[in-house]
N, C-alpha and C positions, 0 to 999 in steps of 0.2 A: 566304079560303084563297088562298095564293100560286099564281100561274099559271106553269107551266113549258111552254115550247115546245121540242119535240125535232125538230130538222131531220133528216130521214132516219129517221123512226120505223119505216118498213117494212123496214129492214135489220136484220141480226142484232143489232148492238150497240144501235141505236136502240130496237128492240122490247124488248130486255132492260131498258133504262133506263126505258121507259114502264111496263113491268110492275112494276118495283121502286118507282117513285114514285107510281103511281096511287092508292094508298090514303091518301097524305099530302098530295098536291098536286093542283090541278086541272091535268091534263095534256092538252096538245094535241100531236099528232104530224103530221108531213107525210109524204106519199108522192107518187111520180110516176106509176107505172104499176101497182103492186101494193098495193091498199088492204088492209092487214092489219086484222083485227078484234082489237083489243087492249082487254082489260078496263079500264074507268075511263079511257079515252083517247079524246078526240074527234079523229078523223082529218080532215085538210084536204089537198086536192090542191095540189101546188106544182110548177110547171114553172119551173125556175131559168133557162131560156133567155129568159124574159119578165121583164124587170126589175121591172115594176109588181107582179107577183104576190108577191114577197117583201115588198115594202112593204105591200101590202094585207093579207097574213097578219099581219104585225107590228102594224099599226094596228088590226086587228080583234081579235086575241087580247090585245094589250097585256101581254106576259109580264113577269114579274119576273126570270125566268131563261131564257136560251136555251141549249140544248145542241146543238152542231152535230156530227152524225154523218153528214153528207151524203156522197154519192158521186156520181160522174158526170163529165161533161166539165169539164176543169180551167178553161177560160176562163169558162164559165158559173158554176162554183163561185166563182171569184175575184170575179166581178162581184156575185154574190149576197152574198158576205161583205163586199164594199165597201159595199153598200146596208145590210147588217146593221150594220156598224161605225158608219155614220152614225146609224142608229136608236139604237144603244147609247149613243153620245155625247150625243145629244139627250135621251134619256129616262132615263139612269142605269141602264139594264138591264144585268145581268151576263151574261157568256158563259162557257161551258165549251166550248172548242174541242178536239175529239178529233183529235190529231195522229197521228204514227206514229214508230216507231223508225227508219223509213227516213230520217229527217232526219240520221241518223248513218252511213248505209250506205257512205260514201266511205272509212271507216276501220273495216274489219271485223276487224282484227287484235287488238282489245281490247274489253273490256266498256265500256259508257258510263254516265255519270251525268248527271242533269239539268243539271248545271252545265257540261258539255262544250259546246264550240262546235259548231254544226251544220255538216255538210258531207255532201252527198249526191251520188251518182253516178247515181241512178235518176231518171227523169222524175217519178215519184210523190213521192219525197222532196224533189226540187227544188220541185215545186208546193207541197207542204206548208210548206216554208221560206218561199216567197214569200207565201203566205197568212198565215202567222204574223207575218212582218215587217210586212205591210200592216195587220193588226189592231193590232199594237203601235203603229205610227206614227199610226193614225187614232183610237186610243182612249187608254189611260193609259200614262204613262211607267213603264218597268220599271227598278228599282234594281239595284245590284250583287248584292244577295242574292237575285235572281231572284223578287222579289215585286212585285206591282202596288202602286200608291199606296193601294189600298183593302185591302191586306194579303193578297190571294189569291195562293197559290203556283201555279206552272204548270210544265208540260212535256208529257209524252206526252198528257195531257189538260190543255191550257192553259186557264187562266181569265183573262179580261180584264174 
């Protein structure tokens, strides 16, 4: 059975993902302070302010897929995602990175498509752009048709 690691499983979206995938995959979910009881999900405590913890969780679980629905301090999140990107590259693990429509919030005068260039005026949107770019640079090259070299499409929920 394929293993899925949901970073941020104690949050609203993370919990919903775990509940949806629990019957089909072996699901592991992380939490920081609020350990949710989610059916068919093994919960693991993760403090992203400690670099070694994300590495330990990844090495212990050995996921086939990581879904990042993390929240918290932007600096710690970025460092955790940098460590995650190194693991992805070394192990061929796939990632679905949940981004935000805020990556487009600098231009609110029109609707946006996934192919639009990102531009944000909010700290949250700027953080997400920074994290997306770092993941892109540390993992797979993205082509003009906005798909990764392994054919996975991305945007609001980016896959690397």
